[in-house]
C-alpha positions as CSV (number, residue, x, y, z in Angstrom):
1,M,-21.9,1.3,73.9
2,N,-20.2,0.0,77.1
3,K,-18.2,-3.2,77.3
4,Q,-21.0,-5.3,78.7
5,A,-23.4,-4.2,76.0
6,R,-20.8,-5.1,73.3
7,N,-20.2,-8.5,74.8
8,T,-24.0,-9.1,74.9
9,L,-24.4,-8.1,71.3
10,A,-21.4,-10.3,70.3
11,A,-23.0,-13.3,72.1
12,E,-26.4,-12.7,70.5
13,R,-24.8,-12.3,67.0
14,H,-22.8,-15.5,67.6
15,K,-26.0,-17.4,68.4
16,A,-27.7,-15.8,65.3
17,R,-24.9,-17.0,63.1
18,H,-25.0,-20.5,64.7
19,Y,-28.7,-20.8,63.9
20,A,-28.4,-19.2,60.5
21,L,-25.7,-21.7,59.5
22,Q,-28.0,-24.6,60.5
23,A,-30.9,-23.0,58.7
24,L,-28.9,-22.3,55.5
25,Y,-27.5,-25.8,55.6
26,Q,-31.1,-27.1,55.7
27,W,-32.1,-24.7,52.9
28,H,-29.1,-26.0,50.8
29,M,-29.9,-29.7,51.5
30,A,-33.7,-29.8,51.4
31,A,-34.5,-26.7,49.3
32,A,-37.4,-26.0,51.7
33,P,-39.0,-22.5,51.6
34,L,-37.1,-20.0,53.8
35,G,-40.3,-19.0,55.6
36,Q,-40.9,-22.6,56.6
37,I,-37.3,-23.0,57.8
38,E,-37.5,-19.8,59.8
39,A,-40.8,-20.8,61.4
40,E,-39.4,-24.2,62.4
41,F,-36.3,-22.7,63.9
42,R,-38.2,-20.1,65.8
43,A,-40.6,-22.8,67.1
44,D,-37.8,-25.3,68.0
45,Y,-35.1,-23.0,69.5
46,D,-35.0,-20.4,72.2
47,F,-34.4,-17.1,70.5
48,S,-34.5,-15.0,73.7
49,H,-30.7,-14.4,73.6
50,V,-30.4,-14.3,69.8
51,D,-30.1,-11.2,67.6
52,L,-33.2,-12.1,65.6
53,E,-32.7,-9.3,63.1
54,Y,-29.2,-10.6,62.3
55,F,-30.5,-14.2,62.0
56,Q,-33.2,-13.0,59.6
57,A,-30.7,-10.9,57.6
58,L,-28.4,-13.9,57.1
59,L,-31.2,-16.4,56.5
60,H,-32.9,-14.3,53.8
61,G,-29.9,-12.3,52.5
62,V,-27.7,-15.3,51.6
63,P,-30.2,-17.1,49.4
64,A,-31.2,-13.8,47.7
65,C,-27.7,-13.3,46.3
66,V,-26.3,-16.8,46.5
67,D,-24.9,-16.8,42.9
68,D,-23.0,-13.5,43.5
69,L,-21.6,-14.9,46.7
70,E,-20.4,-18.1,45.1
71,D,-19.0,-16.1,42.2
72,A,-16.9,-14.2,44.8
73,F,-15.4,-17.2,46.5
74,E,-15.3,-19.8,43.7
75,P,-12.0,-18.5,42.2
76,L,-10.4,-18.8,45.7
77,L,-11.2,-22.5,46.0
78,D,-8.7,-25.4,45.4
79,R,-11.6,-27.6,44.2
80,K,-14.8,-27.4,42.3
81,L,-17.7,-25.7,44.0
82,D,-19.8,-28.9,43.9
83,E,-17.0,-30.8,45.7
84,L,-17.3,-28.6,48.8
85,D,-18.8,-30.1,51.9
86,P,-22.3,-28.6,52.4
87,I,-21.3,-27.1,55.7
88,E,-18.2,-25.5,54.2
89,R,-20.3,-24.2,51.3
90,S,-22.9,-22.7,53.7
91,L,-20.2,-21.2,55.9
92,L,-18.5,-19.6,52.9
93,R,-21.7,-18.2,51.6
94,M,-22.5,-16.7,54.9
95,G,-19.0,-15.4,55.5
96,I,-18.8,-13.8,52.0
97,F,-22.3,-12.3,52.6
98,E,-21.1,-10.6,55.7
99,L,-17.9,-9.4,54.0
100,M,-19.9,-7.9,51.1
101,Q,-23.1,-6.7,52.8
102,R,-22.3,-6.1,56.5
103,I,-19.5,-3.5,56.4
104,D,-20.5,-2.7,60.0
105,V,-18.9,-6.0,61.0
106,P,-15.1,-6.0,61.0
107,Y,-13.6,-8.6,58.6
108,K,-11.7,-10.2,61.5
109,V,-14.9,-10.9,63.3
110,V,-16.4,-12.4,60.2
111,I,-13.5,-14.7,59.8
112,N,-13.2,-15.6,63.5
113,E,-16.9,-16.4,63.7
114,S,-16.8,-18.5,60.6
115,V,-13.8,-20.4,61.9
116,S,-15.5,-21.0,65.2
117,L,-18.6,-22.4,63.5
118,A,-16.4,-24.6,61.2
119,K,-14.7,-26.1,64.3
120,K,-18.1,-26.9,65.7
121,F,-19.9,-28.2,62.6
122,G,-17.3,-28.9,60.0
123,A,-14.9,-31.7,59.3
124,T,-11.6,-32.0,61.2
125,D,-9.6,-29.4,59.3
126,S,-12.4,-27.5,57.6
127,H,-11.8,-24.5,59.9
128,K,-8.3,-24.1,58.3
129,Y,-9.8,-24.1,54.9
130,I,-12.6,-21.6,55.8
131,N,-10.0,-19.4,57.3
132,G,-7.8,-19.4,54.2
133,V,-10.6,-18.8,51.8
134,L,-12.2,-16.0,53.8
135,D,-8.8,-14.4,54.5
136,K,-8.2,-14.2,50.7
137,A,-11.7,-12.9,50.1
138,A,-11.4,-10.2,52.8
139,R,-8.2,-9.0,51.1
140,Q,-10.2,-8.5,47.9
141,L,-13.5,-7.4,49.3
142,R,-12.2,-5.2,52.1
143,K,-8.9,-4.1,50.8
144,A,-8.6,-0.8,52.7
145,E,-9.7,-2.5,56.0
146,T,-7.3,-5.4,55.6
147,D,-4.4,-3.2,54.5
148,A,-4.9,-0.9,57.5
149,A,-4.8,-3.9,59.8
150,R,-1.5,-5.2,58.5
C-alpha cells in the first residue's frame, strides 16, 4: 500500500471512529436499537469518505461485548464506572474494543485516535484521562507490542 492509500485509509477510519463514537454515545444514552441508530446515521451523514465496514465493526462490536470491555478498563479508573462522563465511557469502550479485537491497528493509533476524539467531544481535560487509561490498558492487553515500542 502506498503512502497516499495509507493516508486515505487513515482518514476514512478516523471518520468511521468519529461517527461510531457519536452512535455509541446515542446507544448509551437512549438505548435505541443499533439497527435504527445505524440507519439514522447513514441517512443523516455523508459516508462517501468513511470506512463503512470499520464503522459497522465498532458500532456492532462494542455493544456485543460491552461487559467484557468495561471489565478490562474499570480497574484502571480512578472513579466508579457510573461516574464517568458518557463520552469518556463511550471512548473507553471503543478504545478497549480496538485494543482487544483489532490487532491490525497499532496500539499507538488507537490511543491517538481516542485522544483526538476526546479533544473534540470530551470535557476540557478528558483527553488526558483517556490517554492515561488507554495507555495502561495497552500495556496489559498488548504487552509485547508496547514493550517493543519502549
